[in-house]
C-alpha positions in Angstrom: 169.3 141.3 77.4 171.6 142.0 79.8 171.1 143.8 83.0 171.2 147.3 83.4 172.9 149.2 85.9 169.6 149.6 87.8 168.5 146.3 88.1 171.9 145.9 89.6 171.5 147.9 91.8 168.0 146.8 92.8 169.6 143.8 93.6 172.3 144.8 95.8 170.5 146.7 97.5 167.5 143.6 98.4 170.2 141.3 98.8 170.9 140.0 102.3 174.8 139.3 101.3 177.1 142.5 101.5 179.5 142.6 98.3 182.8 143.7 98.2 186.2 144.8 96.2 189.3 145.1 98.6 192.5 146.5 97.4 194.9 144.3 98.6 197.9 146.4 98.0 196.6 149.5 100.7 194.6 147.2 103.1 191.7 149.1 102.1 187.7 148.8 100.6 187.2 150.2 98.0 183.5 149.3 96.9 180.5 148.4 99.8 177.3 147.4 98.5 175.8 148.5 101.9 174.5 145.6 103.6 177.5 145.4 106.0 176.8 149.1 107.0 173.7 148.6 107.7 174.7 145.2 109.7 177.4 147.2 111.7 175.6 149.9 112.2 177.5 152.7 110.5 176.9 155.4 107.9 178.7 155.9 104.7 181.0 157.6 105.9 182.4 156.3 109.4 182.9 152.6 107.7 184.6 153.5 104.6 187.1 155.6 106.9 187.1 152.7 109.3 188.0 150.4 106.1 191.1 152.4 105.7 192.6 150.7 109.0 190.5 147.5 108.4 191.8 144.8 110.4 193.4 147.4 113.2 189.5 149.1 113.9 187.4 146.7 113.2 188.2 143.3 113.4 188.1 141.6 116.7 191.7 141.2 118.4 191.4 138.0 118.0 190.6 137.2 114.6 193.0 140.0 113.4 195.6 137.0 112.9 193.1 134.8 111.4 192.8 137.5 109.3 196.3 138.1 108.0 196.7 134.0 107.1 193.9 134.6 105.2 195.3 137.6 103.6 198.7 135.7 102.9 196.4 132.8 101.2 194.9 135.5 98.8 198.3 136.3 97.8 199.0 132.9 96.9 196.0 131.7 95.2 195.0 130.5 92.2 193.4 132.6 89.6 189.8 131.2 90.5 190.3 130.2 94.0 187.7 130.9 96.7 189.3 131.5 99.8 186.9 131.2 103.1 187.3 133.3 106.2 184.4 133.6 109.4 185.6 136.3 111.8 183.9 138.9 114.0 183.8 142.9 112.8 183.0 145.9 115.3 179.5 146.9 115.6 179.1 151.2 115.4 177.5 150.1 119.7 180.8 148.1 120.3 179.3 144.8 120.0 180.5 142.5 117.5 178.8 140.2 114.5 180.0 137.2 113.3 180.5 137.3 109.5 180.8 134.6 107.2 183.4 135.5 103.8 184.0 134.2 100.9 186.8 135.7 98.7 188.3 135.5 95.3 190.9 137.6 93.4 189.6 139.8 90.8 192.5 141.9 89.8 196.5 141.7 88.8 198.9 143.9 87.4 201.4 142.9 84.5 203.4 141.5 86.9 200.9 138.8 88.0 200.8 140.3 91.7 197.1 141.0 93.0 195.8 144.4 92.8 191.9 143.6 94.0 189.9 141.1 95.3 186.1 140.4 95.4 184.6 139.5 98.7 180.7 138.1 99.4 179.8 139.0 103.2 177.1 137.1 105.3 176.4 138.6 108.6 176.2 134.6 110.8 175.4 135.9 113.9 172.2 134.1 115.2 174.1 130.7 113.5 176.7 131.6 115.4 174.7 132.1 118.9 172.2 129.2 118.1 175.9 126.8 117.8 177.5 128.1 121.1 174.0 127.3 122.5 173.9 124.0 121.6 177.8 123.1 122.2 176.6 124.5 126.2 173.0 121.8 126.4 175.4 119.1 125.2 178.1 120.2 128.0 175.9 120.3 130.5 174.3 116.3 129.3 178.1 115.5 130.0 177.9 116.7 132.9 174.8 114.8 133.8 175.8 112.1 131.9 178.9 111.6 134.1 177.6 112.2 136.7 174.8 109.3 136.2 177.2 106.8 134.8 180.3 107.7 137.2 179.1 109.7 141.0 175.8 107.4 141.4 177.5 104.1 140.6 179.4 104.4 143.6 177.2 105.1 146.5 175.1 102.6 144.9 177.4 100.0 145.1 178.2 100.5 148.8 174.4 100.6 149.6 174.2 96.6 148.3 176.8 96.1 149.3 176.2 96.8 152.9 172.5 94.9 152.6 174.2 92.1 151.6 176.4 92.0 154.6 173.4 93.2 156.6 171.6 89.9 155.6 173.9 87.2 155.1 175.5 87.5 158.2 174.8 88.0 161.7 176.5 90.9 163.3 177.3 92.7 166.1 176.1 96.0 167.6 178.8 97.2 166.9 178.6 95.8 163.6 175.5 97.2 163.1 176.0 100.7 163.9 178.9 101.4 161.9 177.1 99.4 158.8 174.6 102.0 159.5 176.8 105.3 159.9 178.1 104.0 156.1 174.6 103.5 155.1 174.2 107.1 156.5 177.4 108.7 155.1 176.3 107.1 151.4 173.0 107.4 151.2 173.6 111.6 151.9 176.4 111.1 149.3 174.0 110.1 146.7 171.3 112.7 147.8 173.6 115.2 147.3 174.4 114.2 143.8 171.1 114.1 142.3 170.5 116.7 143.8 173.3 118.5 141.9 171.6 116.5 138.3 168.7 118.3 139.1 170.1 121.3 138.8 171.9 120.7 136.3 169.1 119.9 134.1 167.4 123.3 135.7 170.0 124.8 133.8 168.2 123.7 130.4 
């Protein structure tokens, strides 16, 4: 039993993935299942107008080169080859959504030139945000780890060395004063580093 048009339309309506057909020659979107319009916030009319100059109007400026490279990759792709891409699309409120897409050649002309591409698009903004948040935490942990292993080690070694010097040999009053000044300075530095580490830890 073959699925009817109503079933397919319902399936596209409830799917969280966007399905598109893209005119490669004219760089124009010619079919959208509607999901992209919903998560980008455009009306159907607005989305169709934007799609006529897709790269210039809806793609993030920093991702235009990636899109152009992907199109070039598709133009040289073999039949059945899937080309992946992750870029930012402009929402109707001016913010950007991260989307992941998989595209494949759908139609060629008699000269084997590509006419249309089919594309599956998914909103991955939450996943990208999570990755960025995790990377920030990792960077904070790296700072804390560096301070633990390098910055604290020096002052602690100095304190230990000065204490051993005091314990191992008799020192003059002047020497004692100098050692105590070194100790005070070292302890002050160590205290400052500990405060910095605590501040870093509080940001996690």
